[in-house]
N, C-alpha and C positions, 0 to 999 in steps of 0.2 A: 331297556335291558338292565336287569339288576346285577349287582356285583357281589361276589363271594370269594373270600380268601381264607386260607388257614396258615398259621405259623406253627412250626414244630420246634419244641425244645426237648433236649435229651439230658435231664439232670444226671443220669447214669446210663451205663450200657444197656441195662434192662428196663429202663423207664423212659416213657415218652409223654409229653404234655402237648396236646394239640389245641391251639386257640383258634376259634372260629370268628369270622368277622363278615357281616353282611347278611344277605338273604339266601337261605338254603332252598334253592328251587331247581327247576329243570336244567339250568346252566351251571349249577354248582358242581365243582370237582372236589370230592372228598379224598382224604388220603386213601391209597389203595391197600387192600388186604396184605399184599406182599411187602409193603413198606412198614407194616405194623406187626407182622407175624413174629419177629424176634423179641419183642418186648414182653416182659412179664407183668408190667404195670402200665396201663394206658389211662390217661386222664384227658377227658374232652371238656374244654372250657367254653361255655355258651354265653359268656358275659356280653359279647358284642354281636350275638346272633339274634336279631330281633324278629325275623320272619322265617317261617318254614311253610312250604306248600306241600301238596300231595306228592309231587315228584321228589321233593327233598326228603319227605318222610319215607318214601319207597326206597330211595337210595340208601338212606341211613339204616333202615331196618335190615336191608340186604347185607350191609357191612356188619351190623351187629350179629346177625345169624352166623355169618362166616367166623367172626371172632369168638362167638360163644362155643364153637366147637374146639377151640384151642384149650388144652388142659393146662391148668396152673396160671392162667392169665386173669388178672384183676382189672376190671373196667370201672372207671369212676366218672360220673357226670357231675360237673360243678358249675356254680354260678348260673344255674338254670333260670332263664327268664320265664315269666308266666306262660307264654305260648309254648315253650318247650315242656314245662311242667304239665300243661294240658295234654300234650302228646304222650308223655311218659305214663300218664294215668289212663289214657284212652286206647292207645295202640299197643297191642300185644307185640312184644319183641323190640319196642323202642328202647326199653331198659332190658338188656339181656340177662339171662339167669345168673351169669357171673359178674353182674354189675351192681353198683351202689350209686346213690345220689348223695353227694357230699354237702351241697348247699343250693338253696333256692331263693329267688327273689319273691317276697311276699308282697302282694299288691295291697295298698292302703288308699283310703280316700278321706280327705278332710272336708266335712260338710260346711264348715265355717268359711273357709277360703276357696272351696270348690276346686281343690287341687288333688291330682292323683300322684302317687309316688310309690316307691317300693323300698323295702329294706332287705338286705341280704342276711339270711339265717342259715346256720349250720343245721343240717337235718338231725344230727345226733342230739341237738338241744331242743328238739321239738317232740320228744317222746310223750309229752302231755298235750300235744296238738298245738293249734295256733292261738289258743285263748289268751296267752300271756304276751303276744307280740306287741299289741298296743300298749299294755301296761309297762313293758320293758323299754319303750322308746326313750332314747336319750336326746336325740336331735334329729329333726327331719327338715326337709326343704319346704317349710310351711311358714307363711308370713307371721302368724300369731302364735307359733309354738313357744312355750308349752301351754299357754292359756287355752288353746283350742283342743288340748288332748282329749277331752271328753267328747269332741265332735269327730274324732278320727275312728274310722271303722275298717274292718277287713273288707277288701274288694274282691274276695274270692270265698267260695264256700268252705268253711273251716273243716268239715268232715271229708269232703270230696277231694280237696287239694292234696291230701296226704295218703290217698288210697294206695299209692305205689309202695308205701313202706312195708306192707305185708309181703311183697314179692321180692324184696331185697335180700341178698344173701347176708347171713350174719357174720 
């Protein structure tokens, strides 16, 4: 049985940040609509959410549809792991109409040391796509970095990874 938890922080009376931890699956209990309805700003942090299955997606999309009906509520997804990014791009409603993506983990692969890793990037810094991610690397968890920089490649499709951007509210 997998484990899933969330922690709630309220930086202000009208703002809530929800931190997810674990596998969002059929056993996951998400925050309820009633517990979120008073907030004008909702931030969902996926930093520690590594797995989501079809049951988790269904539960998430249902919550997003409910929240998208609330007028004046801003929904932000941040620290989106690659699996979450895939869902944002593929599943209608995973990112609600009143939602934005603040930051994503970009998958990279070093062919020299055969190591996978990711770097966190702010979406508003990716207006030119993912092309500069490798060039902008300062430090990565790679044994031979920076000598191996020419061997580091995106481990995601540069065009498809950001398809969600045209659906985000401005």
